[in-house]
C-alpha positions, -999 to 999 in steps of 0.1 A, spaced: -711 -354 758 -716 -317 767 -736 -295 744 -705 -274 735 -685 -305 725 -715 -318 705 -718 -285 686 -681 -285 679 -682 -321 666 -713 -314 644 -697 -281 631 -665 -299 622 -684 -326 604 -703 -300 584 -671 -282 574 -657 -315 561 -689 -321 540 -688 -285 527 -651 -289 517 -660 -319 496 -684 -297 475 -655 -281 456 -654 -298 422 -619 -284 412 -603 -317 422 -632 -341 424 -633 -375 406 -671 -372 408 -671 -343 384 -653 -358 354 -643 -337 324 -622 -363 307 -630 -395 288 -609 -417 311 -623 -401 343 -659 -406 330 -652 -443 326 -637 -445 361 -667 -427 375 -692 -451 359 -672 -481 371 -671 -467 406 -709 -463 408 -715 -497 393 -693 -514 418 -706 -492 447 -743 -499 439 -736 -536 434 -716 -538 466 -744 -519 484 -770 -543 472 -749 -573 482 -744 -558 517 -781 -553 521 -787 -589 511 -761 -601 536 -777 -580 564 -811 -594 556 -799 -630 556 -780 -624 588 -811 -611 605 -831 -641 592 -804 -665 605 -806 -649 640 -842 -641 643 -860 -660 616 -882 -691 618 -866 -724 624 -874 -736 588 -858 -706 573 -827 -709 595 -824 -745 586 -824 -736 549 -797 -710 554 -775 -736 571 -780 -762 544 -751 -773 523 -770 -764 490 -775 -728 501 -739 -725 513 -725 -737 480 -748 -714 460 -746 -682 480 -712 -687 496 -692 -701 466 -710 -698 432 -725 -664 437 -693 -646 447 -673 -663 419 -698 -653 393 -704 -617 405 -668 -609 411 -657 -624 377 -684 -603 360 -673 -571 377 -636 -579 369 -643 -584 332 -665 -553 332 -638 -533 348 -612 -545 322 -635 -537 293 -647 -502 305 -612 -491 314 -596 -505 282 -571 -525 302 -541 -539 283 -509 -529 268 -508 -492 257 -509 -486 220 -478 -472 203 -480 -434 196 -494 -425 162 -477 -400 140 -503 -372 147 -508 -379 184 -500 -350 207 -472 -359 231 -460 -341 263 -435 -352 289 -439 -346 326 -412 -351 352 -419 -350 389 -393 -333 411 -393 -325 448 -417 -307 449 -429 -294 415 -436 -306 379 -414 -300 349 -437 -301 318 -422 -304 283 -444 -297 253 -437 -310 218 -453 -295 187 -461 -313 154 -426 -305 140 -408 -321 170 -398 -288 185 -401 -285 223 -402 -260 251 -405 -262 289 -431 -249 314 -439 -259 350 -467 -268 373 -494 -264 348 -507 -286 320 -526 -272 290 -545 -296 268 -569 -292 238 -605 -304 242 -614 -335 222 -579 -345 213 -561 -374 230 -528 -363 246 -501 -388 254 -483 -380 287 -449 -396 293 -444 -396 330 -411 -400 348 -393 -386 379 -360 -370 387 -357 -383 422 -381 -404 443 -415 -420 433 -442 -395 426 -477 -401 412 -495 -380 386 -532 -377 394 -556 -353 377 -589 -367 391 -613 -349 367 -594 -362 337 -580 -397 344 -568 -421 371 -535 -418 388 -502 -432 374 -470 -436 393 -438 -420 382 -409 -444 387 -372 -434 386 -355 -447 354 -388 -456 338 -413 -438 315 -450 -446 322 -476 -435 296 -510 -420 304 -534 -409 277 -560 -383 286 -588 -367 265 -605 -336 279 -642 -335 270 -649 -299 281 -632 -266 287 -622 -255 322 -595 -254 348 -591 -283 372 -565 -293 398 -542 -323 402 -520 -336 429 -491 -359 436 -508 -390 449 -477 -408 463 -459 -396 495 -426 -382 482 -412 -362 512 -419 -334 535 -436 -310 511 -456 -337 493 -489 -320 502 -478 -289 484 -470 -306 451 -501 -298 431 -508 -285 396 -535 -270 374 -549 -285 342 -562 -260 317 -585 -276 290 -589 -252 260 -605 -253 226 -581 -264 199 -579 -229 186 -571 -214 220 -546 -241 227 -527 -235 194 -526 -198 202 -513 -205 237 -487 -229 223 -474 -203 199 -472 -177 226 -458 -200 253 -430 -214 231 -417 -179 224 -393 -158 245 -403 -136 273 -418 -102 263 -396 -74 274 -415 -51 298 -409 -14 294 -420 -5 329 -391 11 347 -396 -9 379 -400 -42 361 -368 -33 341 -349 -28 374 -364 -62 386 -350 -78 354 -315 -66 362 -318 -77 398 -329 -112 386 -298 -115 365 -273 -99 389 -285 -119 419 -277 -152 400 -313 -164 397 -305 -174 361 -282 -201 375 -313 -221 385 -340 -207 363 -345 -201 326 -361 -170 311 -359 -174 273 -347 -143 256 -324 -134 285 -291 -146 298 -309 -167 324 -305 -204 313 -306 -224 345 -322 -259 344 -323 -267 381 -356 -250 389 -388 -243 370 -387 -224 337 -399 -189 344 -403 -176 308 -440 -170 311 -445 -176 349 -467 -145 352 -493 -161 330 -498 -192 351 -527 -197 375 -505 -203 406 -470 -202 420 -449 -229 436 -469 -259 423 -503 -244 432 -492 -234 467 -498 -196 462 -520 -176 439 -502 -158 411 -494 -121 417 -466 -97 427 -473 -100 464 -470 -138 462 -438 -136 442 -423 -113 469 -435 -136 497 -421 -167 480 -386 -151 472 -381 -140 508 -400 -166 528 -402 -198 506 -389 -222 533 -417 -213 556 -443 -216 528 -430 -249 515 -404 -264 539 -374 -283 525 -379 -271 489 -347 -267 470 -347 -229 467 -330 -210 495 -347 -179 509 -334 -146 495 -331 -120 522 -305 -99 503 -330 -76 488 -344 -44 502 -381 -40 503 -380 -18 472 -358 -43 453 -381 -71 463 -411 -53 449 -393 -45 417 -382 -81 412 -418 -93 420 -432 -69 394 -408 -82 368 -417 -118 374 -454 -109 374 -450 -93 340 -437 -124 323 -469 -135 306 
C-alpha cells in the first residue's frame, strides 16, 4: 500500500471514530431509565462474552501448542461435557434470566389513570405526535417529542403506511410500528436535555431522513410548553410575515397543513401551528430558520427525495421570503 493510500485509510478511520463521539444519538450516553438498563445489560453481556472469548483462545492455544498431557485432558470426554455442554447451558441461561429481569420483560401493564399518554404515528417520512392532557384533550405536533423529567410516559406507536420503528437511543430501546396495530413503549427521562431519535426500520427511499428530536424538560417547563403548544398560532404583526400568512392560505397550503387559529385545517401533512419553535424542519433534516423554510418550500424533492410534498416554484423570491418569515414566526 502506498503512503498516500495509507494516510487516506487512516484519516477515514479517524473520521469514523470522531463521528461516534457525538452523544446526541448514542445508546452509550443514556438519559432514560429504560436506556440505562439496556446499557448495563450490554456491558454485562459484552464483558462476559469477552472473557469467554479469551478463555476459548487460551484453550485453543493449549490444544495446538501445549504439552501432551494438557492436550489429552482437553480432548477427554469429561472436559467436553463440562466445558462444551454444561458451561454454555448454565452461562447462557443465567444471562437470559438476567436480561429478562433487568429489562422487565413481560406483558405491558395497563395504563393508570394518572399516566401520561402520547400517540405517535409514523408516516413516510415524518412523525405525527398527538399529546393528551389530564382532561383528555389533545393536540397535534410533528417530528419532536417533549417529555417531563422523572415521569413515565406511555407512547402508543402505530403507522399510517409501511412498517416503521421508533428508536430514541438515549431513552429506550426501539419498538416497531406495525400497520393496524398499536405497540406501547414506556419511557422515563432521567435528566434534562435534547437528544435525537431515528426510524430504525427501512421504510422507503427517504428512510435515512426520518429522524426526530426528544426534548426532556422539568415538569414545570413541560406544563408551560403544553399550555403554549396546545393553543392557536400567535398572529404576527410584522408586515412581511402578514403577507406570508396570506400567501400560505391563498396558495392552498392549508389543504395539507393545519395552523390552528387560521382557516388552514389540512391533515395530510404535519401540523404547523408552532413549527417555528421546533428544533428542526422536515423530520430533523434541516435546521429551523427562515432560510431553511424557503429552501424546503422550493427545493424539498432534492432535500428529501420522494417525500409527499410537491416543490412550490410558483413564488417569486420576495414572496418566498415572506412565506418563510411567516412560518418562522409560528412559535
